[in-house]
C-alpha positions, 0 to 999 in steps of 0.5 A: 421536234421543238419541245421545250423541257422545264430548263428551256422554258423562259419565266413568263412560260413558268408563271403562266403554266400552273404547278402540278404535284402528279406528272400525269395532269402535267403531261395531259395540260402540255398536250392541250397547250401544244394542241392549241399552238398547233391549231393556231399555227395551223399546222398538219395534224400528226397521227403519232399521238391520238391524245394530241389528235383529240385535243386539236379536234376539241380545240378546232370545235370550241374555236369554231363560230356557232353555226345558226342562232336561235330562231326568234320566238323559239321558246314560244314555239317549243312551249307551243308544242309541249302544250300540244303533246300535254293536250293529246295525252290528256285527251287519251287519258280522259277517254280511258277514264270514261271507259273504265268508269262506264265499265265499273258502272255496268259491272256493278249494275251487272252484280247488284241484279245478279246477286239478288232478285230482290234487291229493289224492293228491299231498297225501296222499302228501306227508303220508305221507312225513312232516310238516316238521321241527317241525310235530309240536312246535309244530302241537299247541301252536298248535291248544292255543292257538287252542282255549283262547282261542276256547273262553274266549270261548265260556264267557265268552258263555254265562256272560255275562262278556263283557257289558262289552266290547261285543263289541269288542277292547280 
């Protein structure tokens, strides 16, 4: 086997090879260089050194050209697929939220009805005696804000202005 020792190397070989303080690093470097030389020469792979075989396989893999380029519109396809998955997850999440909200409302009505037989007359009596101070001034403002916000969302959905949002808050 033709192995060069440090003394056998030419001046150009010594200049090209980095200097290592650790002999293990030097050995690994030499194995990598040997693997590259043997791969370039097309020498058959010997099973005597498993590290050399690994480096040869790595060298062969790095020298092989990429099999297939990325197709045109790849990023757009991936983005469309990701948005479809997110939309499907949002649909299930919305359905579950509506189901839980309905269960909460039903539980509240049931507890209010079962806790006292006279809850409705007591509530109506409180309303007939008068609403709290400020309820007539701020109540309609809150109702108008909610109606305007939800109404605008509904109009935007019908017209198709909310396509870019994807149903998520910014």
